[in-house]
N, C-alpha and C positions, 0 to 999 in steps of 0.2 A: 398375572399380567406377563406378557411375553417381552423378551429383550432381543432386539434384532442386532446382529453384528454386521454393520455395513461399512463399507469403505468410505473415505471422504468423498469420492465422486458419486457414490450411490446416495450418500446423505444429502448432497447438493441437489441431485435429481429428485429425490423425494420432496425436499423443501420447495424446489421450483414447481413441482406438480401441484403442491398444496397451494401455493401462491397463485398459480394460474387458475386453479379451480375457484379460489376466492375472488379473483378479478372477474372471472366469467359470471360468477353469481352476482357480483355487484353491478356488472353491466346489464344483466337480464332483469334484475328486480330493483335496481337503484337503492339497494340497501345492503347492509353487511350481514353475513351469516356469522353470528356471534360464536357458534360452536366451532366453526371452521377456523375463525381468528384465534380462538382459544387453543385449538390444536396446533396451529402454526407457532404460537408463542411457546407451547410446551416443547415442541420439537426443537425450536431455536435455543431454549434455555438448557436443553440436554446435550447440545452439540459442544464439543471441546472448544474452548476459547483459544485463539491463537495467542502465542507468546508475544509480548511487545518487543519491537525492534529497537535495540539500543544503538544509537548512532554516536560514534566517538569522533569528536571534531579534531582534526589534525592540528598539531602545534603550529602557531604561526611562524613563518621563516623570516628571519631578519635579513633584509636586502641591503646591500651596499649602495649608498647614493653616491653617484659620481657627478661632481660639478661640471657644468659644460666647459669651463676653461681648463679643467684638469683633463678632460677627454681630448681636447684639441692638443694640449701639450704632449700627452701620451702618444698621440698620433704622429706628432712632428718629430718626437724623439725616437720613435721606432725605426730601426734600420730597414732600409729598403734593399731589396735584392736587385742588383744591376748585372 
């Protein structure tokens, strides 16, 4: 058995070609070519599986709640430049 050393782009191209051929066969004969489907499954099973992405949730940020009356008082107390 031969082993091909393909780049990820080449692997995607080969898999796309196989799937296109299977779709074409299905459209022409209204049935599935089982040998072609088995080959697609074999190729997919031999492809490296991507690593799962770990999402880290940020820590919640405590927000200061300002009461409306306190905000008005703070505005009134602030010195104004004249």
